[in-house]
N, C-alpha and C positions, 0 to 999 in steps of 0.2 A: 434594536441596539444590542450588540454582543455583551454578555454579562462580564463585568469587571468588578474589581474590589469596590469601586465607588457605588455599585448598584446594591450592595448589601448594607444592612443596618450596621451602625457602629459596633465594634467589638467591645464587649465588656472588659473591664480592667483585668479580669482573670482569664480572658480568652474564651475560645470556643473550639470544640472538636467535632469534626464530621467523620464518622466511620463509614467508609465507602467501599462498596463491592465493585471490583473491577472486572468481574466476569471470569470465564474460563480461559481466555486467551485471545480471542478475536477482538481487535480494537473497536470494530464496528458494533460490538454488543454493549458498550458503555451506554448508560441511560442519559437522557437529556439532563436530568437532575444532577447526575454525576459530573457532566461536563460543566454545568453551571457552578457547582461547588468547587471544582478544581480551578476555575477561572478566578475565584475570589480567595485562593489560598495564600497565606503568608509562609507557611511551612508545609511541605509535603513529605510524609513519612510512608514509605511504600516497601512492600516485599519485592525482592529482586525480580521475581518472575512477572510482575505486573508494572514495574517501574517504567519501561518504555511505552507501555500502553497509556499510562496516565500523565506522564510528565509533559507530553506535547500539548496538553490542554491547560497547563499551569502558566501563569504569567511570567514574563521576564523579571528576574529579581527574587523569585521564590527560592527559599532554602529547601534543598532536597536531601533527604536522608534515605539511604538504601539500608534496610535492616539486615541485609545479608553481609555487607561489608561496610560497617559503620563509618561513614564520613559525611561531613556536611559540605554540600556544594552550593554556592550561591550562583544561580544561573542568571547571566546578564547577556544582552545582545552582543556586547563587545568582548567580554572576557568572562572567565569563570574562576572564582576563588575557592580553593579547596582547603578546608580546615579540619584535619583529622582529630576527632574527639577520642576520648578513652572509650573502649568498648562498653556499651550499656545495652540493656534490653529495651525493646520497643516501648514498653509501658513507661519507663523512666524518660525516654526521649520525648514521648507525647506530653508527659506531665511538665517537664522542664520548659517546653515551648509554650504550652498553654498558660503556665504561670507568668510568663512574660507578656501576656496580653495578646498573643498571636492567634490568628485564625488557622487552626491546624486541620489538615486533611490526612487521615490515616487510611491508606488504601491497602486492601487485602484481596487476594484472588477469590473468585467465586462470590459468595454472599457473606457479609460480616456476621449474620445471625447463625451461620453454621461454623464459624471460626472460634474455637475455644479461647485462643489468645485474645482476640478482639473482645470477646465477652468479658474476660478478666480486666481488660483495659477500661471497658465501659463501667464496670463496677468500681474501679478505682476513681474514675471521674465522679461518679455519683457519690462516693463516700467523702469526697472533698468539695462537693457542692459546685462542681464545674459543669456548665451546660454542654450538652452534646446532642447530636442528631445522628440518625442512621439512614444512609442511602443504600437501599438494597441493590444487589447485583444478581446476575444469573448464576446460579450454583452450577458447579461442574457436573454434579450428578444429574442435572436436568439438561444443561446445554450441550454437553458432549454427546450423549446418546442421540439428541436431535440432529446434530451434525453428522453422526455416524449412520443415520438412517435407521434408528432403532427406537420407534415410539414405545413408551413405557406402559401404556394402557390400551386396551381394546374396547370395542363397543359394549362389552359386558361389564366394564368397570373393574378391570384387574386390580387387585390390591398391590401396592408398591411399597417396598421396604428399602431403606437406605442404611448401608453398613459401612463404617470406617474400619477396615481390617486391621489397622494399626492399633486400635483401642478396643476392638470388639471382645466381649467376654464369652465364655462358653455358653452361658445362658442365651446370649444374643444369637449365636450360631444355631443353637437348638431351635429357637423360635422361628427363624427364617427358614431353617432346614425342613421343619415340619409343615410349613405353610405351602400353598401352591401358587402364591403370588410372584410377582416380578421382584427380583433383588438387584439393587444397584450397589456395587461394591467399589469403594475407593481404596486402592491399594497401590503397590508398586509392581513394575514389570517382573522382577524376580520373585515376587510373592504371590503371583496369580495362581500358580499351581497349588500352593498351600491353601489359598482361600477356596479353590475348587474342592480340594480334598476335605476341608472343614464342612462344606455344604453336603458333600456325599456322605460323610460320616454322620451328619445330622439328619439324614433321611432323603435328600434329593437324589433322583435317579441319575446315574452316570451319563445317560444319553440326553439329559436336559440341555437345550441350546444355550450357548454362551458366546457373547461377543466381548472383545477386549480392544480398547482404543487408547492409543498413546498420543500425546501432543494434540488432544482434541480441540477443535474449532480453529486450528491454525493450518497453514499450508504444509506443515510437517506431519499432519495427522495421518495415522495408519491404523487400520482396524483388521482384526483377525476374527473369523467366525469359526466356532468349533462346538464341542460339548464339554460338560464338566470332566468327563473321563478322558477326552482327547486333547484338551487345551495345552497340556505340557508338551506333548509330542508335536502339536502344531507350531508352537513357538520355537521348539528345537529345530524343526525342519525349515522354518523361516530364518534360521541362523541369527536370531535376536537374543538367544540365551545359550550359554552364559555370555554376558556382555558387561563391560564397564558401565554401560548405560542402564543396568538392571534396576537401579534405585529410582528411575524416573517414574513419576506418578501415572497411573492409568485408571480408567473407569471401565469396569466390567459389568455387563448386564446379563442376568441369568433368569430364565423362566420359559415355561412351555407356551405361555400365552403372550409373552412379549413378542416383538416383531423381529427378534434376532434371526429367526429362520428365513425371513423375507428380506433380509438386508440387500440382496442383489438388486431387488426392484426399488428399494427405498433409499439407497445410498446416493443422495443428490449432491453431496459436497465433494466426496472423493471421486465422483464420476464426472466432474467438470472437465471440459476438453483439454485444459492446460494445467490440471491440478498438480501443484508442486513444481512446475517448470520454472527454472531460473531464466528470465528473459532479459537480455542486455538491450537497453534503449540508449542509443548514442545521442542523448540530449541532456540538457540541464534539467534539474527537478522542476524548475518553473515552466520550461517549455514542454516538459513531458507529463504535466499533471493529469490532464484528462486522458491521455493515452495510457498512463500507468494505472489509472482507476479502471479503465476498460479491461486491461490485462488482468487486474485483480479479480474482476467480475468473472473471468474465465478460470480462476483458480491459480493464476501464475504469480510469481514473485518477481516483480520488475526491479531492475537495478539500473539507475540512470548513470551514464558515464559520458560527460560532455566531450565531444571531439573538436568542437569549434569554439573559440573565444571571440568575443566582440570587442573591438576597440574603436575609439573615435577616428575620424578621417585625418589624414596627415595634414591636409589644408582645410581647416574649418571655415574659412572665409566664404566659400561657395555656399555652404549650408546656411550661414548667417544671412547672406544676401537673399537666399530663397525664402527663408522664414519671414524676413522683413517684407518681401514682395507678396507673400501670402496675406499679410495684414493690410497692405496698401492696395489690394485689388488687382494684382498682376495676373492672377490665375483664375480660370474657369473651373478647373478640376485639380484634385490631388489624388494620386494613386498609391496605395500602400500594398506592397507585395509580401510583407513579412511582419511578424510581431516586432522584430528588431527595428524596423523602419518606424513603426508607431512609437516605440520607446525613444528612438533618437529625436524625433520631432517633438515629442512630449517634453523631453529633457531640455531641449532648446527653448520651448515655450516657457517652461518654469524658470529658466535662466533670465528670460526677459520679463517675467512677471505676467505672462499671458495664460489664458486657460481656453477651454473648448469654445468659448464664445467667439474667438478669433476665426473660427471656421464658418461663421455666418455668411450666407450667400455663396459659399463655395461647395461644389459637388464633390463627394468623397467616394472613391472606389476602393475595394479591398479584395484581395485574393486569399481565400481560405477561411475556415470557420474560426480558427484561433486569432487570426489577424482582425477579423470582424469583432470578436469578443474583446480584444485589447482596445479597439476603438470605442466600443460601447462603455468599457470601464473608464475611458478618458472622458466620456460624456458626448461622444460623437456617434450618430447612427449612420452607417454607410448608405449612400444612395444607390450604389451598384455593387453587387457581388455576383460572380459568374453563376449562371443557372446550370451549367454543366461542369466540365472539367475545371477543377480549382487550380488554374495555372495561368501564366501570361497568355497562352493561346486561348484558353477559355474566357478570359477577361476581354480579349480583343473581339471574340465572337459576339459579345453583348454590347460592346462599346459603340455609342452612336457616332456617325461621321460628323465632322464639323459643319455647322450650318450657319453662315453669316447672318441669316435673318433671326434665328432664335438664340444664337450664342454670341453675346456681346464681346466676349474675350476668346481668343483662339489658343490659349496657352495652358499646358498641363505641367504641374510640378510632380516629378517622380523621384522621391527619396529612396535610395536603394543601397545595396552592398557594393563594394568595390569589385566583386567578382561576378555580378549578375550578368545574365545574357542580354543581348541587344534585341531580342525578339519583340518585347513590348514597345520599345522606342521606335523600331522600324514600322511596326504595325500602326502605331498612333500617327506617325508622319504620313503613312499611306492613307489614313482616314482624314487627313487634312489638318491635323493638329500640330502646333509647335510644342516642342517638349524641352523643358529644363531638366536634363538628366543629371541628378545631383548625388554624389557619393555621401550618404548620411552616416555610414559606419563601415569599418573594415572587418573582415573575418580572417582570423588567423588560426593556425592549428593550436589546439588546447595543450596544456601540459599533460604528460603521461599520468594515467591513474596510478593508485598505489600498487606496489609489487604484488600483493595478494590478488588484486583484480586482474593484473596482467597475466599471472600464472593461471588463473581460472579461465581466461580467454584462450590462451594457448594450450592449456591442458585439458580442455573439455569440461570445465566446471559449469559452463552455461549450456542450457538446453537449446536456446535459440537466440539469434541476434536479429533485430529489426533495423534494416538499412533504409533510411528515408531520403537519401540523395547519394549521388556519386561521391561527393566530397566526404560524406560520413564514412564511406568505404575506405577511401584513400587515407583519411586522417586516423581512423581507428587502427588500420594496419600499421600506419606510421608511428603511432604513439604507444601501441600495445601489442602489436604482432598479429599474425593471421589466426582467426578462430580455428579451433580443432575440427577435424573432419567429421566428428559425430554431431557437431552443433548444427542445428537447423538454420539455414540462411533464408531470411525473408526480405524481399525487396519491393519497394514501392512502385517500380515501373521498369520498362525495358532498358532505359539508359542506365539506371542504377544496377540492374542485373548484369548488363554487359560489363560494367566496371568491376563488379564482384568477380565475374568469370575471368577477367583479365588479371585479377590478383590471385587466381588459382582456387577460387571458392566455388563450391557446387550450390547452385541456387535451387532451393526446395519449394519455395512459396513465392508467388507473385500476386500483388494486389490487383483486383479486377479493374480498379481505377486509381488514379494518383491521389489517395487520401490515406493519412496515417491510421484513421479509424477503420477503413476498409482493409488496410494491411493487417491490423490486429485481428480483425474478423476472419481474414483468410488464414492466418496462423491458427486460430481457434478451430476452423474447419479442418485444417491439416491434422491438428492434434486429435480431434474427434474421430477422423477416419483412421488414424493410426491406432487409437484405442479400440475401435470396433474390429479392426483386422486382427489385433492380438486376441480379443475375446472370441472371435469366430474360430481362430486357430487353436484355442485352448491354451494359449500362452499367457504368462503373467503380464500385466500392464506395467511397463517400465518407462522411465523418462529417457530421452536421448543420452543424457550425460551418464546414465548407468550402463551404457554400452561400451564405454571406453575401457581400455585394459586396466584391470585392478580396481575398477569402480565398486564392484560388488564386495570385494574383499575389504575395502576401506569404509564401506557404507555403514552408517549407524542409523538406528531407528529414529 
């Protein structure tokens, strides 16, 4: 059972506080205990840099406070109520909520044990007799070097020192400067050179290896390798300084025996095949869930833009008769060719008070992994899924011919979209089956995406677009315009590629078989080959969107 408020013990009259570490930025680095605590929160008080990471795990109805822009938002599935309070510090916000008997989660970046403000808030709770707990998180000084490919210790057990350059004293710099261990420095982009100079002044050699990572553990991560003496020039040549982004926090690792010098071999995160690529997926978030997860595993940043909207059929009576026939034994088979078909039948079942038990005695076929998963979620295990191509043709190759001896009923129920092809119907009839071809839903062109998204599509802001059907090509161009010529166009098959070319698009990637996951895999292979070619040529590894006119000039770190 998923943890909810009801799973937790009753909150004392004076409330309870959980000080929670949200890690260095990657949402996947939240601990299981952190997710459990968030699920039971009445009030969530979070720093702005981690708010998006933690709030998705909080329940509907939780009060959310962003400590960067103080305002109280009551999150509800239907609406959001915003009550702007007077500006107060986080400690007072925590105390006010907990005195009201609330279960408060106070989320900070990294680990709360390394956050001076969180420590002060803990002391305030202790002084007033308020119970609290601490959920540790991955500290930026540990997590960021790991993602940058810079292990902090070697087999000989290198000494590791952590320094916050914003509060470090002269004595602190002297101690780390005279040691030969690894130094992990928390600082800002425009203060890196000053921190390097402090270490050199304290006794470190100017040729000591140094790595600097900004936006660590996120797909915006960027790392520079240099030495204490050359880091200022390296950042200048990279055109990141001077910059209005200079105040951004960074983690710098310094040391002869750290792995900074071997980062080329150990940089597992930034060397992912689609690292930092913005990939447009012309599907809804629900339809694209597993595909987007796959893209993220390659380092990409998926952006779902629905191009098709689903609406009920204009004449629902046909669907109603078919569902009643399903219950009364009219059909031997029912064939689902899409998730939307499963959803349409399920909604009709619920309307009549039916559930998956109504499928008893009926054979069920499904095209595609996602359709099969939707059926299983409904409580129905498909009897037939194509063993080869996941399409109507693939289904027909495995579909048994009608046999009057073994099949008491010769009829198939086929709920489908209004624009589906007749391939499956014709093939089933040829195999001897009678088919009730029923329009279960209509597909219409979706509303245009926001203006910002349309500009990114036309202006080259996306690195790649995945087209999963000819209709997604036509509809995306219709609602948002034609993708920029620097954008990589990936198509699921020849028919989709032909439609893309008819719309003036250059097709760069083709899936080896008609599967969305094979399409994503093919795009990853394309990205890996592109990266390898750049490295072999001695060129910097860039994303496709960085090739458009003015992209480098506007680019920020």
